[in-house]
Structures are given as C-alpha cells and as structure tokens.
C-alpha positions as CSV (number, residue, x, y, z in Angstrom):
1,X,0.0,0.2,0.1
2,X,1.7,3.3,-0.8
3,X,1.2,6.6,1.2
4,X,1.7,10.1,0.9
5,X,4.2,11.2,3.0
6,X,2.4,12.9,5.3
7,X,0.3,9.8,5.8
8,X,3.7,7.7,6.5
9,X,4.7,10.3,9.1
10,X,1.5,9.9,11.0
11,X,1.2,6.2,10.6
12,X,4.7,5.8,11.9
13,X,4.2,7.8,15.1
14,X,2.1,5.6,16.9
15,X,2.7,2.1,15.0
16,X,5.9,-0.5,13.6
17,X,5.5,-0.4,10.2
18,X,7.4,-2.8,7.7
19,X,8.1,-0.9,5.0
20,X,9.5,-1.8,1.3
21,X,11.7,0.4,-1.0
22,X,13.9,0.8,-3.6
23,X,17.5,1.1,-2.8
24,X,18.8,4.6,-3.5
25,X,22.4,3.4,-3.7
26,X,22.4,-0.3,-5.5
27,X,24.9,-2.7,-3.6
28,X,26.5,-5.6,-5.8
29,X,24.9,-9.0,-3.9
30,X,22.2,-7.1,-2.8
31,X,18.8,-6.7,-4.5
32,X,17.3,-3.3,-5.5
33,X,14.6,-3.9,-2.6
34,X,15.4,-3.4,0.8
35,X,12.7,-4.3,3.6
36,X,13.1,-2.5,6.7
37,X,11.1,-2.9,10.2
38,X,11.4,1.1,11.7
39,X,9.0,3.4,13.3
40,X,9.1,7.3,14.8
41,X,6.8,6.4,17.8
42,X,8.7,8.1,21.1
43,X,6.9,6.3,23.2
44,X,7.8,2.9,22.5
45,X,11.6,4.4,21.8
46,X,12.2,6.1,24.9
47,X,10.7,3.3,27.3
48,X,13.2,1.4,29.2
49,X,12.8,-1.8,27.2
50,X,13.0,0.7,24.0
51,X,16.4,2.0,25.5
52,X,17.5,-1.3,25.9
53,X,16.4,-3.8,23.4
54,X,16.1,-1.9,20.7
55,X,19.4,0.1,21.5
56,X,17.6,3.7,20.8
57,X,19.6,6.2,21.4
58,X,17.8,9.4,20.2
59,X,19.6,11.9,18.2
60,X,22.4,14.2,18.7
61,X,22.8,16.2,15.6
62,X,21.2,17.9,13.4
63,X,20.6,17.2,9.4
64,X,22.8,19.1,7.3
65,X,20.0,18.8,5.1
66,X,16.1,19.4,4.9
67,X,14.9,15.6,4.4
68,X,11.0,17.2,3.2
69,X,12.9,19.0,0.6
70,X,14.0,15.4,-0.4
71,X,11.0,13.6,0.2
72,X,12.7,11.6,2.9
73,X,11.3,10.3,6.5
74,X,14.0,9.4,9.1
75,X,12.9,6.8,11.0
76,X,14.5,4.3,13.3
77,X,15.3,0.9,12.2
78,X,14.6,-2.0,14.1
79,X,17.2,-4.4,12.6
80,X,19.7,-2.0,11.7
81,X,19.4,0.0,15.5
82,X,20.1,3.6,14.3
83,X,18.3,5.8,12.0
84,X,18.0,5.6,8.5
85,X,16.3,7.5,5.5
86,X,13.5,6.3,3.9
87,X,12.8,7.7,0.1
88,X,8.9,8.1,0.0
89,X,8.9,8.1,-3.8
90,X,9.4,4.2,-3.9
91,X,7.8,2.7,-0.4
92,X,5.1,0.5,-0.1
93,X,3.7,-0.7,3.4
94,X,4.0,-4.3,3.7
95,X,2.6,-4.8,7.4
96,X,1.7,-2.2,10.5
97,X,1.9,-3.4,14.3
98,X,0.3,-1.4,16.8
99,X,2.9,0.2,19.2
100,X,1.2,2.1,21.3
101,X,0.3,0.5,23.8
102,X,3.6,-1.2,23.7
103,X,1.7,-4.8,24.7
104,X,1.1,-5.3,21.4
105,X,4.6,-4.4,19.5
106,X,6.3,-6.6,22.6
107,X,4.3,-9.7,22.1
108,X,4.9,-9.7,18.2
109,X,8.6,-9.2,19.0
110,X,8.6,-11.8,21.1
111,X,6.7,-14.3,18.9
112,X,8.5,-12.9,15.6
113,X,11.6,-11.1,15.9
114,X,13.5,-12.2,19.0
115,X,13.6,-15.9,17.6
116,X,15.5,-14.6,14.2
117,X,19.6,-15.2,14.2
118,X,21.4,-13.2,12.1
119,X,21.1,-14.3,8.6
120,X,17.1,-14.6,9.3
121,X,17.7,-10.8,9.4
122,X,19.6,-9.9,7.1
123,X,17.0,-12.3,4.4
124,X,14.2,-10.0,5.8
125,X,15.9,-6.9,5.1
126,X,17.2,-8.3,1.4
127,X,13.9,-9.4,0.2
C-alpha cells in the first residue's frame, strides 16, 4: 500500500511499520529492494525496553539538510538499530504493528523478531 509522505509520517508516530522500498544506492550482491521494520514512536523508543532492547539513542546532531525537500523520512530501523532515511518515492507499506500501547509490539517482537538469527534478519531485509 502506498501512502503520501504525511500519511507515512503519521502512521510511524504510533506504529511499527514494515516497509519495502527501492534502494537509492545499489549494492553489489543485494536486491534492488530493501525491507525494513521501523518506527518513530517516541513512547516506544524512549521506554526502558526501547532503550535496552532496541538500543534506541536519540539523535545528537541536526541533519545538514531538510529531509522533506528530498522527500525522505528519518525512521528508527529496528534491525539495524539506528536511524535510516526512507525515500517516499518508492515505499510500500507491507505490514503495520500497533505500538501504542506497547504491549502489542512487544508480543510481536517476542514471537517474530526475537527468534530470528542474523541470517534470517539479513534475508528479511534483502527480500
């Protein structure tokens, strides 16, 4: 499902979202598509579990450019445990997990993400 930039920004505020998008910079040996599990839910990220399990740290520097002018959205990538930019030009919403209240997400995390090894996570991101 495609959303506008504003629609995706709004969705990310209280959901964890599985996105599929085209890589802006192609890497040899990787698909042109990338999948990501991400959020901008500050309640989830700044919670005790968010800091401990998702290794969330708030940004320390201001971006040297305006992401909106480049049609980008900064998001917290749950697998990479860092901020990433998502281009709104080629993004599809694959799945949505409610993160407020956070119990829904942590149940999903324990059942689906926690059992995944490094190879399974890499396959998820590269498909």
